[in-house]
VOTORPA-688313 format. One line per field, with one value per residue (C-alpha): residue in three letters; x, y, z. Coordinates in Angstrom, 2 decimals, decimal comma, padded with zeros to 5 digits. Last residue first. Layout:
<rs>
residu <- (ALA ...) $
X <- (X ...) $
Y <- (Y ...) $
Z <- (Z ...) $
</rs>
This chain:
<rs>
residu <- (GLY SER PHE ASP LEU LEU VAL ILE ASN GLU ILE HIS ILE THR HIS PRO PHE GLN ASP ILE PRO GLN LEU ALA LYS VAL GLN TYR GLY HIS ARG MET LEU GLN ALA ILE ASP ALA ALA GLN THR VAL PRO ASN CYS SER VAL TYR VAL ILE GLN ARG PRO ARG LEU CYS VAL LEU HIS ALA ILE ALA LYS ASP GLY LEU GLY ALA ARG PRO PRO ASP VAL ILE VAL LEU ASP PRO PRO GLU LEU HIS GLY GLN GLN ARG LEU ASP ALA LEU VAL GLN ALA VAL ASP GLY SER PHE PHE GLU ILE ASN THR LEU GLY ASN LEU GLU ALA ASN SER ARG ALA ASP LEU VAL ALA GLU HIS SER LEU GLU ILE GLY VAL VAL ARG ARG VAL HIS ARG ALA ALA ALA LEU GLY LEU THR GLY THR GLY CYS TYR LEU ASP TYR VAL VAL MET HIS PRO GLU LEU ARG ALA LEU GLN LEU ALA LEU SER TYR LEU LYS GLU ALA GLN TYR THR SER PRO GLN PHE PHE ALA THR PRO SER VAL LYS CYS ARG LEU PRO GLU PRO SER GLY MET ILE TYR LEU GLU GLU ARG ILE HIS ASP LEU GLY GLY LEU HIS ILE GLU TYR PHE SER THR PRO THR GLY LYS ALA ILE GLN GLN ILE ARG LEU PHE LEU ALA LEU THR GLY GLN PRO PRO THR VAL ALA GLN GLN MET ALA GLU VAL TRP ASN THR MET GLN GLN ARG SER LEU ALA PHE ASP PRO ASN GLY SER VAL THR LEU MET ALA MET ARG ASP GLY SER ARG MET GLY GLU ARG LEU THR LEU THR ARG LEU ALA GLY SER ASP ARG TYR PRO HIS TYR ALA GLU VAL GLY ALA THR ALA TRP TRP HIS ARG THR VAL GLU LEU ALA LYS MET PHE TRP PRO THR VAL LEU HIS CYS GLU GLN LEU ALA VAL VAL LYS GLN GLY GLY GLY SER MET MET LEU GLY LEU TYR ARG GLU GLY LYS ALA ASP SER SER PHE SER PHE GLU MET LYS ASN ARG TYR HIS TRP PRO PRO GLU CYS GLY VAL ILE SER ALA VAL HIS THR ALA SER THR MET LEU SER SER PHE ALA ARG HIS VAL ALA GLN GLU LYS ASN GLU LEU GLN GLN GLN TYR SER LEU HIS GLN TRP ARG CYS GLY GLY CYS ALA GLY PHE HIS ARG CYS ARG PRO GLU ILE ARG GLN PRO SER PRO GLU THR MET GLN GLU LEU ARG GLY GLN TYR ALA GLY LYS ARG LYS ARG HIS TYR THR VAL GLU VAL ARG ASP GLY PRO MET THR LEU PRO VAL ALA ILE THR ASP VAL SER GLY ASP ALA ARG LEU LEU GLU GLY SER GLY TYR GLY ASP SER THR PHE ALA THR ILE SER VAL ALA ALA ARG HIS PRO GLU LYS ARG LYS ALA MET ALA LEU SER GLY ASN HIS SER ASP LEU ILE PRO LEU PHE PHE VAL PRO ASN LEU ILE SER PHE SER THR HIS PRO ILE HIS GLU HIS PRO LEU LYS LYS THR GLY THR GLY THR HIS THR GLY MET HIS MET) $
X <- (-052,68 -052,15 -049,60 -048,41 -044,66 -043,04 -039,72 -037,09 -033,62 -030,23 -027,51 -023,75 -021,77 -019,87 -019,78 -022,74 -023,56 -027,25 -028,59 -032,60 -034,42 -038,11 -040,05 -043,98 -046,43 -044,16 -046,32 -046,59 -048,05 -045,56 -043,56 -043,47 -041,38 -038,53 -038,38 -038,25 -035,17 -033,30 -034,42 -033,16 -029,82 -029,41 -030,92 -028,04 -028,41 -031,70 -035,03 -037,79 -041,55 -043,43 -047,16 -050,16 -047,83 -047,61 -045,67 -044,76 -043,46 -041,48 -039,99 -039,37 -037,50 -035,54 -034,25 -033,60 -031,26 -032,36 -029,90 -026,07 -025,87 -026,85 -030,76 -033,18 -036,60 -040,02 -042,89 -046,22 -049,68 -047,71 -049,18 -048,41 -045,71 -045,13 -046,05 -042,69 -042,29 -043,17 -040,86 -037,89 -038,37 -038,59 -035,17 -033,75 -034,27 -033,42 -030,18 -029,98 -031,05 -034,69 -036,24 -039,65 -041,86 -045,32 -043,52 -042,04 -040,78 -038,28 -035,18 -036,81 -037,13 -033,63 -031,87 -033,73 -032,22 -028,82 -029,19 -030,28 -027,24 -024,61 -026,50 -025,81 -028,03 -031,20 -034,84 -037,38 -041,10 -043,58 -046,75 -050,32 -048,58 -048,13 -045,30 -043,96 -043,17 -040,38 -038,96 -039,03 -036,93 -034,48 -034,18 -030,26 -029,72 -033,25 -032,32 -035,89 -038,82 -041,89 -045,05 -048,60 -051,28 -054,22 -053,07 -052,77 -049,21 -049,52 -046,18 -045,02 -045,08 -042,82 -040,32 -040,36 -039,63 -037,17 -035,00 -035,27 -034,29 -031,50 -030,42 -029,79 -028,06 -025,94 -023,94 -027,13 -026,59 -024,79 -023,44 -019,82 -019,18 -022,64 -025,47 -028,20 -031,30 -033,77 -036,63 -037,23 -040,54 -042,01 -042,78 -042,44 -042,35 -039,20 -036,95 -033,61 -031,45 -028,27 -026,42 -022,98 -021,94 -019,84 -019,58 -016,19 -013,15 -011,16 -013,74 -012,27 -013,81 -012,94 -013,53 -013,30 -012,09 -013,62 -011,49 -009,36 -006,32 -006,24 -007,18 -008,23 -009,43 -008,99 -010,77 -009,67 -012,48 -012,62 -015,89 -015,95 -018,78 -021,40 -020,90 -017,64 -016,33 -013,01 -011,14 -007,62 -006,81 -009,09 -007,01 -003,74 -004,83 -006,49 -003,38 -001,13 -002,56 -002,89 000,75 001,25 -000,91 001,28 -000,18 000,06 002,63 003,75 000,01 -001,21 -004,95 -003,88 -005,24 -008,69 -008,78 -012,01 -013,03 -016,24 -017,93 -021,08 -022,28 -026,16 -027,63 -024,79 -023,71 -020,31 -018,25 -014,55 -013,08 -009,12 -008,01 -005,26 -002,49 -000,48 002,40 003,00 000,64 003,57 000,86 -001,70 000,80 -000,49 001,24 003,65 004,04 007,20 004,62 006,31 005,38 002,09 000,95 001,84 -000,48 -003,26 -003,27 -003,25 -006,19 -008,41 -007,79 -008,91 -012,13 -012,68 -013,11 -016,72 -016,73 -017,34 -014,79 -011,54 -008,17 -004,87 -005,30 -002,45 -003,89 -003,43 -002,34 -004,06 -004,73 -004,14 -007,71 -008,39 -006,14 -007,90 -008,55 -006,19 -003,11 000,02 003,67 007,04 009,33 011,32 009,36 006,13 003,59 -000,33 -002,92 -006,56 -009,45 -013,03 -015,49 -018,57 -021,27 -021,04 -022,79 -019,78 -020,41 -023,64 -025,58 -028,28 -028,41 -030,67 -034,32 -034,53 -037,83 -040,71 -041,84 -045,38 -046,13 -049,41 -048,09 -046,17 -042,65 -040,66 -038,77 -037,50 -036,47 -032,63 -032,46 -034,58 -032,40 -029,45 -031,24 -031,65 -028,13 -027,26 -029,25 -028,05 -024,58 -025,53 -026,99 -024,02 -021,56 -019,16 -015,47 -016,02 -017,39 -015,25 -014,99 -013,51 -011,10 -008,26 -005,98 -008,15 -009,47 -006,74 -006,54 -010,39 -012,84 -012,79 -012,83 -015,73 -016,39 -019,47 -017,27 -016,06 -012,04 -010,16 -006,84 -006,64 -004,05 -002,72 -006,22 -005,89 -008,18 -010,26 -011,23 -014,78 -016,96 -016,46 -012,96 -010,75 -006,92 -004,40 -005,19 -003,30 -005,23 -005,41 -008,63 -011,49 -014,49 -017,74 -018,94 -016,83 -013,54 -011,44 -011,56 -011,57 -013,93 -013,21 -015,94 -014,97 -015,24 -013,44 -011,21 -008,48 -006,33 -009,19 -011,39 -012,33 -015,89 -016,08 -016,61 -016,43 -016,06 -019,30 -018,95 -022,16 -020,26 -020,88 -021,40 -019,76 -016,19 -014,06 -011,14 -007,62 -005,41 -002,53 -001,85 000,34 003,69 003,29 004,79 007,77 006,46 006,05 008,66 007,82 010,08 008,91 010,71 008,28 004,74 006,13 003,82 002,17 002,69 -000,83 -000,54 -002,55 -002,01 -005,49 -005,16 -008,67 -007,68 -005,21 -002,04 000,39 002,62 002,61 005,64 005,39 006,63 007,76 004,88 003,94 003,35 -000,08 -002,51 -005,79 -007,04 -007,43 -005,58 -002,25 -002,74 000,67 001,35 000,47 001,63 000,15) $
Y <- (024,80 021,25 020,63 017,33 016,62 013,24 012,39 010,51 009,83 008,79 007,56 007,90 006,68 004,42 000,80 000,42 003,98 003,93 002,87 004,06 005,84 006,16 008,78 009,69 012,19 014,90 018,05 021,61 024,76 027,20 026,56 023,19 024,33 025,37 022,50 020,62 022,64 021,76 018,13 018,10 019,44 016,82 013,95 014,61 012,40 014,06 013,56 015,86 014,95 017,94 017,90 020,12 022,89 026,02 027,76 030,76 028,17 026,69 030,10 030,74 027,75 028,44 031,47 029,77 027,35 023,95 021,58 021,79 018,17 019,07 019,50 016,71 018,63 017,11 019,48 018,25 019,70 022,67 026,24 026,94 029,48 031,36 034,60 036,18 036,97 033,68 032,32 034,35 033,94 030,04 030,42 032,81 030,19 026,94 028,35 027,84 025,73 024,96 021,71 020,84 017,99 016,94 015,72 012,34 010,08 008,33 009,68 013,05 013,44 011,70 014,44 017,44 016,05 015,40 019,20 020,13 018,14 020,02 023,38 022,33 024,36 022,50 022,92 020,40 021,12 018,00 018,10 015,92 013,03 009,37 008,96 012,25 011,22 008,90 011,61 013,97 011,10 010,89 014,80 014,79 016,80 017,60 020,19 020,97 018,73 020,57 018,30 019,51 016,53 015,85 012,02 011,29 010,47 009,03 011,04 007,93 005,70 008,40 008,49 004,58 004,21 006,82 005,52 001,84 002,61 004,52 001,79 -000,32 002,54 003,37 006,80 008,61 010,70 014,03 015,35 015,89 012,95 013,23 010,44 009,18 007,78 005,11 004,67 001,08 -000,32 -003,01 -000,57 -001,74 001,38 002,59 000,15 002,16 002,01 003,29 004,76 006,53 009,95 011,32 007,53 005,98 008,08 011,10 013,95 016,90 018,55 022,07 023,31 026,72 028,28 031,23 034,59 036,69 034,57 031,96 028,26 025,80 022,51 020,61 017,53 014,58 012,47 008,56 006,69 002,88 000,89 -001,46 -005,14 -007,13 -003,43 -002,06 -002,06 -003,37 -002,36 000,50 001,95 001,33 003,04 006,47 006,89 006,28 008,81 011,26 010,95 011,57 014,37 015,98 016,68 020,32 021,16 024,69 025,38 025,19 023,72 021,41 017,42 015,61 012,34 010,93 007,19 005,81 002,30 000,99 -002,27 -000,98 -002,45 -001,21 002,00 002,67 005,48 006,42 009,78 009,88 013,13 015,90 015,12 017,93 019,06 022,61 025,39 025,61 025,37 023,38 020,45 018,33 014,77 014,53 013,54 011,50 009,09 006,05 005,54 007,22 004,66 001,88 003,38 004,50 000,66 -000,22 002,41 001,15 -002,38 -001,24 000,29 -002,87 -005,18 -003,63 -000,74 -000,41 -003,65 -001,51 -002,88 -002,06 001,70 004,17 005,96 009,71 012,22 015,93 015,81 011,99 012,09 008,81 008,78 010,09 007,57 006,20 006,95 007,67 007,87 008,26 010,86 011,29 014,69 012,63 012,35 012,33 011,62 011,48 008,74 009,73 006,82 006,34 003,32 002,07 -001,27 -003,39 -004,62 -004,34 -006,76 -005,88 -002,38 -001,85 -000,49 000,97 000,75 003,05 005,52 006,72 009,99 010,33 009,81 013,02 013,56 016,77 016,15 012,63 013,63 013,80 011,12 008,87 009,05 008,43 005,33 004,15 004,74 002,57 -000,28 -000,22 -000,51 -003,38 -005,47 -004,68 -006,10 -003,71 -003,66 -002,48 000,96 003,88 003,30 005,71 007,32 004,50 004,21 002,20 -000,23 -000,61 -004,31 -004,45 -006,85 -005,68 -008,59 -008,50 -006,79 -007,98 -009,14 -005,76 -005,76 -005,62 -003,98 -002,57 -000,31 003,13 004,40 008,07 010,55 013,56 015,47 016,23 019,17 019,46 019,73 019,15 018,77 016,36 012,66 009,30 006,06 002,62 000,63 -001,37 -001,91 -002,87 000,18 000,24 001,98 002,80 006,49 007,54 010,43 011,31 012,82 014,58 013,63 016,11 014,12 016,69 014,04 013,67 010,61 010,35 008,85 006,96 007,33 005,40 007,26 007,35 011,06 011,60 010,00 006,44 004,93 003,29 002,70 001,86 004,09 003,66 007,16 008,70 012,44 013,79 015,49 019,34 019,76 018,50 015,92 012,47 010,08 007,22 009,13 010,77 013,44 016,55 014,53 012,87 009,52 008,50 004,86 002,99 000,06 -003,15 -005,43 -007,00 -007,61 -007,07 -003,86 -005,83 -003,93 -003,13 -000,31 002,73 004,47 008,31 010,11 013,76 016,08 018,50 022,15 022,83 025,27 023,42 023,77 019,94 016,90 017,18 014,72 013,73 010,12 006,89 003,60 000,12) $
Z <- (006,75 006,04 003,24 003,07 003,28 002,24 003,02 001,25 002,77 001,36 003,83 004,06 006,70 004,38 003,85 001,79 -000,04 -001,48 001,68 001,81 004,55 003,79 006,26 005,75 006,72 007,54 008,33 006,48 007,57 007,16 010,55 008,85 005,87 008,18 010,36 006,79 006,30 009,09 008,84 004,89 006,41 008,97 006,67 004,25 000,94 000,55 -001,46 -000,21 -002,12 -001,20 -001,66 -001,68 -003,38 -001,78 -004,56 -002,29 000,42 -002,25 -002,82 000,39 000,73 -002,46 -000,85 002,49 001,26 -000,60 001,34 002,02 000,71 -002,89 -003,41 -004,36 -004,54 -006,00 -005,73 -006,43 -007,14 -008,76 -009,56 -013,36 -013,48 -016,59 -015,63 -016,58 -012,89 -011,73 -014,39 -013,11 -009,39 -010,07 -012,12 -009,36 -006,66 -008,71 -009,99 -013,69 -016,37 -017,33 -018,19 -019,72 -019,66 -021,20 -024,62 -023,36 -026,43 -024,31 -026,34 -026,52 -022,73 -022,49 -024,66 -022,66 -019,90 -021,09 -022,10 -018,82 -017,17 -019,51 -018,18 -014,42 -012,21 -012,58 -013,07 -014,17 -015,10 -015,22 -016,83 -016,96 -014,70 -014,96 -017,51 -016,72 -012,98 -014,73 -016,55 -013,53 -011,74 -014,16 -015,03 -015,66 -012,74 -011,19 -008,57 -008,54 -010,18 -010,70 -010,68 -012,24 -011,68 -013,67 -014,38 -010,64 -008,56 -004,96 -003,81 -001,72 -004,74 -006,49 -003,99 -003,47 -007,13 -007,54 -004,81 -005,66 -009,22 -008,04 -005,84 -008,84 -010,77 -007,70 -008,60 -009,16 -012,29 -012,23 -015,42 -016,20 -019,01 -020,66 -019,29 -021,78 -020,21 -021,18 -018,75 -019,23 -020,20 -018,06 -015,28 -011,80 -010,53 -011,92 -014,47 -015,20 -018,42 -018,81 -021,84 -021,62 -023,52 -026,55 -028,05 -028,56 -028,67 -027,64 -027,07 -025,95 -022,72 -021,63 -018,03 -016,57 -012,93 -012,35 -012,50 -010,50 -010,62 -013,29 -013,56 -016,63 -016,03 -019,45 -019,81 -021,95 -022,90 -024,04 -024,37 -024,35 -025,81 -025,05 -024,65 -024,23 -022,77 -024,10 -020,89 -021,66 -025,67 -025,63 -022,76 -024,08 -027,40 -025,57 -023,26 -026,25 -028,54 -025,81 -025,26 -029,01 -029,07 -026,95 -022,94 -021,99 -019,35 -019,99 -021,66 -017,96 -018,53 -015,96 -016,75 -016,22 -018,00 -018,60 -018,63 -020,14 -020,24 -021,87 -020,58 -021,09 -017,98 -015,52 -017,70 -016,20 -015,25 -014,59 -013,90 -013,64 -011,85 -012,01 -014,44 -015,64 -013,94 -012,64 -010,94 -008,08 -005,25 -007,30 -008,07 -011,04 -011,71 -014,19 -017,62 -019,09 -020,69 -019,77 -016,19 -016,74 -019,15 -016,83 -014,18 -016,69 -017,30 -013,75 -013,13 -015,68 -014,59 -011,23 -012,76 -014,71 -011,84 -010,79 -008,10 -004,23 -003,86 -004,71 -004,92 -006,09 -004,97 -004,69 -001,25 -002,05 000,67 000,58 004,42 005,37 007,71 005,42 002,35 -000,95 -003,57 -006,23 -008,10 -006,77 -008,23 -006,69 -007,53 -004,42 -003,55 -003,88 -006,46 -007,03 -009,50 -007,89 -008,64 -009,24 -009,05 -011,00 -011,59 -007,74 -006,78 -006,71 -003,02 -000,84 -002,99 -002,47 -001,36 001,78 002,14 005,66 007,61 006,81 009,48 008,72 010,15 012,19 015,46 014,89 013,74 013,66 016,91 016,28 012,82 012,85 015,38 013,41 010,41 012,43 014,12 010,29 009,46 012,87 011,79 008,34 009,06 011,73 008,99 006,62 009,46 010,91 010,24 006,81 007,95 007,17 003,34 000,49 002,63 002,32 005,20 007,34 004,63 002,11 002,04 001,48 002,78 006,43 009,15 011,36 014,78 016,69 019,56 020,23 020,07 023,34 023,67 020,19 020,54 019,24 017,68 017,29 019,30 018,35 021,61 021,40 021,27 016,94 017,15 020,52 020,97 021,42 021,66 022,14 021,86 023,93 023,37 024,25 021,72 022,06 020,28 017,10 016,09 013,02 013,95 017,49 018,99 022,77 024,81 027,88 031,47 034,48 037,00 036,47 035,02 032,31 032,18 028,45 027,42 024,16 020,43 017,71 014,44 011,74 011,39 013,17 016,22 017,04 020,59 023,29 023,24 026,21 026,34 027,75 027,60 026,03 025,87 023,14 023,14 022,36 018,97 016,56 014,40 016,28 015,06 012,21 009,70 006,53 006,88 006,70 007,66 010,72 011,22 014,22 013,81 013,68 016,47 016,81 019,39 019,62 015,90 014,10 012,88 010,43 009,82 006,77 007,88 005,50 004,06 003,95 000,76 001,53 001,74 -001,07 000,20 000,18 -001,54 -002,21 -005,54 -005,81 -007,62 -005,90 -003,10 -001,41 -001,72 -000,10 -001,04 000,09) $
</rs>
């Protein structure tokens, strides 16, 4: 397992030296993680105040998915401490320095007594890679923890009339992702790393050899790209110096079509531009190694242009195959699939089969009727709105990403749907513009699926003005979802149903659907 300094973001940090990794099993009762010096690569503590050490019994999980317990201080006071890689039932030796989010942040030094519920992680990178946080829990326990987290977020918002459904799991809970973005990195010794961000490692990257969240060809694509990189004479991008070329490798897959896509994102600094031969060599290597047995392999080069005082710009160059991938979704038991085309940068749910469950449950909760007018806000490529359009009179979709809206319009045409229209722009602003132009037909139902940060005050104000009879709120962050819904409840809405669904096994993330009815 290898780690290097991540250089695929705009964060300005000096590159660290290469840090070797000591392999371990988190089931080993004498489990030790070295405290690493980020300047010279040694296992010595960096020059700072010596850490405290304590024995801790882990009794719960934090909102970040870390184990937590009580820390008895020397003065007799009791504090909370959060410890990565632990779970309730563990007894551990930890070191700690400072508080964050009201709790001390501990570092696991020794597992003195593992929880009897602990299981062996499937992936060799677990504990170093930031992609998964809960592989040491059984999947059933993961589901229970996620369901409880949703209930905690909504405990003050539910009434005796609220229908609370059991969480819907992912079957199987492996190889479910259809998209992954990997980062390029290098260290001062010239070692190269391509993989996912290191857990708690700042700007470091784990050079992945395996990943069980995706299908095997993803790792083959990494292997091929690494080999190309070793002989191409091109460097990873270093944001502090604005030098080098390679930033990220994004892979996508159409689970039902068999289509595959690979997009190489590079710096826009012309001094480090890839030559035509370098691009040709990568394209040929990928085509030879990962062209699917069915479907097509789409290849893109994406240029990320940065300049002080101006917004970051992106430019895509199509290098081979289709200019999109194709996907099919079966929603609400329909024998006819919803056909979708997905462009390289457009948002699409990262788990195809769970997306089918998510959309089916959301529309079933909404109780669609032929006369209804539906607004689909933050609609992405329009999948949920397109599925609803088969059952209602009219659908209006709004999405910030212009590329996603182009896909949505194309998908409407692909599926022969003429009762849906899409608008590109900020949701709050588009709603305001449509209202001012007199183009807003009052909606019976509004579907919202905002980013993790939630709706925002302006969008909530527009929702209140629209006053739909029903709102279906889909979110990947139940905490911000609950905060938004608390505001809507002050304007006459009630929580009628709650439906959690797990789209991201082995991570702490959870998707949640809430049905709101207007009772004012």
